[in-house]
C-alpha positions as CSV (number, residue, x, y, z in Angstrom):
1,M,7.4,234.0,79.9
2,R,8.0,230.9,77.8
3,P,11.6,229.8,77.5
4,V,13.2,229.7,74.0
5,T,16.5,229.1,72.4
6,L,17.7,232.0,70.3
7,V,19.9,231.2,67.3
8,T,21.6,234.0,65.4
9,G,22.9,233.6,61.9
10,A,20.4,230.8,61.4
11,S,19.7,231.3,57.7
12,A,22.5,229.0,56.6
13,G,25.5,226.9,57.5
14,I,26.4,226.1,61.1
15,G,23.6,228.4,62.4
16,A,20.9,226.5,60.5
17,A,22.4,223.2,61.6
18,L,22.4,224.3,65.2
19,A,18.8,225.4,65.0
20,R,17.9,222.0,63.6
21,V,19.8,220.2,66.4
22,F,18.2,222.2,69.2
23,A,14.8,221.8,67.7
24,A,15.3,218.0,67.4
25,H,16.1,217.9,71.1
26,G,12.9,219.5,72.1
27,H,13.9,223.2,72.3
28,E,11.6,225.8,70.9
29,V,13.8,227.9,68.8
30,V,13.9,231.5,67.6
31,L,15.5,231.8,64.2
32,M,17.3,235.1,63.7
33,A,19.2,236.5,60.7
34,R,18.7,239.1,58.0
35,R,17.4,236.8,55.3
36,G,13.7,236.3,56.3
37,D,13.0,234.0,53.3
38,R,15.7,231.6,54.3
39,L,14.5,231.6,57.9
40,A,10.9,230.9,56.9
41,A,12.0,227.9,54.8
42,L,14.1,226.5,57.7
43,A,11.1,227.0,60.1
44,E,8.9,225.1,57.7
45,E,11.5,222.3,57.5
46,I,11.6,222.1,61.3
47,V,7.8,221.9,61.5
48,V,7.7,219.1,58.9
49,A,10.2,217.2,61.0
50,G,7.6,217.2,63.8
51,H,9.0,219.9,66.0
52,P,7.3,223.1,67.4
53,R,7.1,225.9,64.9
54,P,10.1,228.3,65.4
55,I,9.7,232.0,65.8
56,V,11.2,233.8,62.8
57,L,12.8,237.3,63.3
58,S,14.5,239.1,60.5
59,V,17.0,241.3,62.3
60,D,20.3,243.0,61.2
61,L,22.6,242.6,64.2
62,E,25.0,245.2,62.8
63,R,22.4,247.9,63.8
64,A,23.2,249.5,67.1
65,D,19.5,249.2,68.3
66,A,19.1,245.6,67.2
67,V,19.3,243.9,70.6
68,A,16.9,246.4,72.2
69,A,14.4,245.8,69.4
70,L,14.9,242.1,69.7
71,A,14.2,242.2,73.5
72,A,11.0,244.1,72.9
73,E,9.9,241.7,70.2
74,L,10.4,238.7,72.4
75,E,8.6,240.3,75.3
76,G,5.7,241.1,73.1
77,R,5.5,237.4,72.1
78,G,5.6,236.3,75.7
79,V,8.9,234.5,75.4
80,E,12.4,234.9,76.9
81,P,15.8,233.3,76.1
82,A,16.8,230.3,78.1
83,I,19.7,229.6,75.7
84,I,21.4,232.0,73.3
85,V,23.4,230.7,70.4
86,N,25.7,233.4,69.0
87,N,26.6,232.2,65.6
88,A,26.2,235.2,63.4
89,G,29.4,236.4,61.8
90,F,31.4,236.8,58.6
91,G,35.0,237.0,57.5
92,L,37.0,238.9,54.8
93,M,40.2,237.8,53.1
94,G,42.9,240.2,52.0
95,R,45.4,242.6,53.5
96,A,43.8,244.7,56.2
97,A,45.2,247.9,54.7
98,A,43.6,247.1,51.4
99,L,40.2,245.8,52.4
100,D,37.3,248.1,52.8
101,R,37.5,249.8,56.2
102,R,33.8,250.0,56.7
103,E,33.3,246.3,56.0
104,Q,36.0,245.5,58.5
105,L,34.4,247.6,61.2
106,A,31.1,246.0,60.4
107,M,32.8,242.6,60.9
108,I,33.9,243.8,64.4
109,D,30.4,245.0,65.1
110,L,28.8,241.7,64.2
111,N,31.4,239.2,65.3
112,A,32.3,240.9,68.6
113,R,30.1,243.8,69.7
114,A,26.7,242.2,68.9
115,L,27.8,238.9,70.4
116,T,28.9,240.7,73.5
117,E,25.6,242.6,73.8
118,L,23.5,239.5,73.3
119,S,25.6,237.5,75.8
120,L,24.9,240.1,78.5
121,A,21.4,241.3,77.6
122,F,19.4,238.4,78.9
123,L,21.4,237.1,81.9
124,D,18.4,237.2,84.3
125,S,16.3,235.0,82.0
126,L,19.2,232.6,81.4
127,A,19.7,232.2,85.1
128,R,15.9,231.7,85.7
129,H,15.9,228.8,83.3
130,R,19.4,227.5,84.2
131,G,20.3,227.8,80.6
132,G,23.3,229.5,79.0
133,I,25.2,230.7,76.0
134,L,26.8,228.9,73.1
135,N,29.2,231.2,71.3
136,V,30.7,230.1,68.0
137,A,34.3,231.0,67.6
138,S,36.8,229.1,65.4
139,V,40.1,227.3,65.5
140,V,41.6,230.5,64.1
141,A,40.9,232.0,67.6
142,F,44.2,230.4,68.7
143,A,46.5,232.3,66.3
144,P,47.1,235.7,64.7
145,G,46.0,235.7,61.1
146,P,47.8,237.5,58.3
147,W,45.4,238.1,55.3
148,M,42.4,237.8,57.7
149,A,43.7,239.9,60.5
150,V,40.4,241.4,61.7
151,Y,38.5,238.1,61.4
152,Y,41.1,236.2,63.4
153,A,41.2,238.9,66.0
154,T,37.4,238.9,66.4
155,K,37.4,235.1,67.0
156,A,40.2,235.4,69.5
157,Y,38.0,238.0,71.3
158,V,35.0,235.6,71.3
159,L,37.2,232.8,72.8
160,S,38.7,235.0,75.5
161,F,35.4,236.7,76.4
162,S,33.4,233.5,76.5
163,Q,35.9,231.7,78.7
164,A,35.8,234.6,81.2
165,L,32.0,234.5,81.2
166,H,32.2,230.8,81.8
167,A,33.9,231.5,85.1
168,E,31.9,234.6,86.0
169,L,28.5,233.1,85.5
170,A,29.0,229.6,86.9
171,D,27.6,230.6,90.3
172,R,24.4,231.8,88.7
173,G,23.9,228.4,87.0
174,I,24.5,229.8,83.5
175,R,26.6,227.6,81.2
176,V,28.9,229.3,78.7
177,T,30.5,227.1,76.0
178,T,32.7,228.2,73.1
179,L,32.5,226.1,69.9
180,C,35.6,226.2,67.7
181,P,35.0,224.6,64.3
182,G,37.6,224.4,61.6
183,P,36.7,224.7,57.9
184,V,33.1,223.9,57.2
185,P,31.6,223.8,53.6
186,T,29.2,226.7,53.9
187,E,28.5,230.1,52.3
188,F,31.2,231.6,54.6
189,Q,34.1,230.8,52.2
190,A,32.4,232.5,49.3
191,R,31.7,235.7,51.3
192,A,35.2,235.7,52.8
193,G,36.8,235.3,49.3
194,F,38.7,232.1,49.4
195,H,38.3,228.4,48.4
196,V,39.1,225.3,50.5
197,D,42.3,223.7,49.3
198,R,43.4,220.1,49.6
199,A,45.1,220.5,52.9
200,Q,42.0,222.1,54.5
201,N,39.9,219.2,53.1
202,L,41.6,217.0,55.7
203,L,40.0,219.2,58.4
204,L,36.6,219.6,56.9
205,L,33.5,218.6,58.9
206,P,29.9,219.0,57.7
207,A,27.9,221.7,59.5
208,E,25.5,219.1,60.9
209,R,28.4,217.3,62.7
210,V,29.8,220.5,64.1
211,A,26.3,221.4,65.4
212,E,25.9,218.1,67.2
213,I,29.4,218.4,68.8
214,G,28.5,222.0,69.9
215,Y,25.1,220.9,71.3
216,R,26.6,218.0,73.3
217,A,29.4,220.1,74.7
218,F,27.0,222.9,75.8
219,M,24.6,220.5,77.4
220,H,27.5,219.0,79.4
221,G,28.7,222.5,80.5
222,K,32.0,222.3,78.7
223,R,34.0,225.5,78.5
224,V,35.6,225.1,75.1
225,V,35.1,222.4,72.4
226,I,37.2,222.0,69.2
227,A,35.2,220.2,66.6
228,G,37.0,217.3,65.1
229,A,40.2,215.3,65.9
230,G,42.2,217.0,63.0
231,N,41.3,220.4,64.3
232,R,42.3,219.5,67.9
233,I,45.7,218.5,66.5
234,L,45.9,221.8,64.6
235,V,45.1,223.8,67.7
236,F,47.8,221.9,69.6
237,L,50.3,222.8,66.9
238,L,49.2,226.5,66.9
239,R,49.7,226.7,70.6
240,L,53.1,224.9,70.4
241,L,54.7,227.1,67.7
242,P,56.1,230.5,68.6
243,N,54.6,233.4,66.7
244,A,58.0,234.1,65.1
245,L,57.6,230.8,63.2
246,L,53.8,230.7,63.0
247,L,53.2,234.1,61.4
248,P,55.3,233.3,58.2
249,L,53.6,229.9,57.9
250,L,50.1,231.4,58.2
251,D,51.0,234.2,55.9
252,W,52.2,231.8,53.2
253,G,49.3,229.4,53.6
254,T,46.5,232.0,53.6
255,R,48.0,233.7,50.5
256,R,47.9,230.4,48.7
257,V,44.2,230.0,49.5
258,A,43.5,233.6,48.5
259,G,45.5,233.3,45.3
260,G,47.6,236.3,46.5
261,S,51.2,236.9,46.0
């Protein structure tokens, strides 16, 4: 079985940037997302850059049978994951009680359940190739998040789960790294329903830079990497402030971004 790097959520943003970075460093990549046309365009771009043609799989990870179908597809192509990059995810902004409940449960399905299943489904092949897992969380994993309560909670789960796996799988030679970016100019903001304000501009990093930071950290076996000096300072402050002070600040700041009241 030929080793490959599987990248979920590869149709845009950080996922597409991570696929480009892994391909540029000689990894054969499997591009996975729902939007097959976007994946095909990215695959062609990677080929034009002189790298091996990626495998393109249009899969909806919110489906309960998605990972089983993925495993069968990979086996049929004679490949198996050496590295899994769990990037697929989305956020929604608004009061949890007011947002569509089904959409919020779908967010949990994609951001947490699917990531967990993918992280655990291919451990034997990851160990065989001494590869690992790169899970994309966020700086918001370090705080509770009024107005994005479910999204913040899913990223806190990703951070906690991934750090535990880092310890559990070390003796099998499997690396597990959690990448925590701050705001990145991608389609994520439009789907979540907010704009990047002036204060957040100070923390912005392009997706390509975030992907390079994540790749280097993974290859060095780091447990957690926070992308960007400004975001590292932000996380330090989030950890320093008690929730009694932090929650009102986050509530006020997020409402401003959302245009709420």
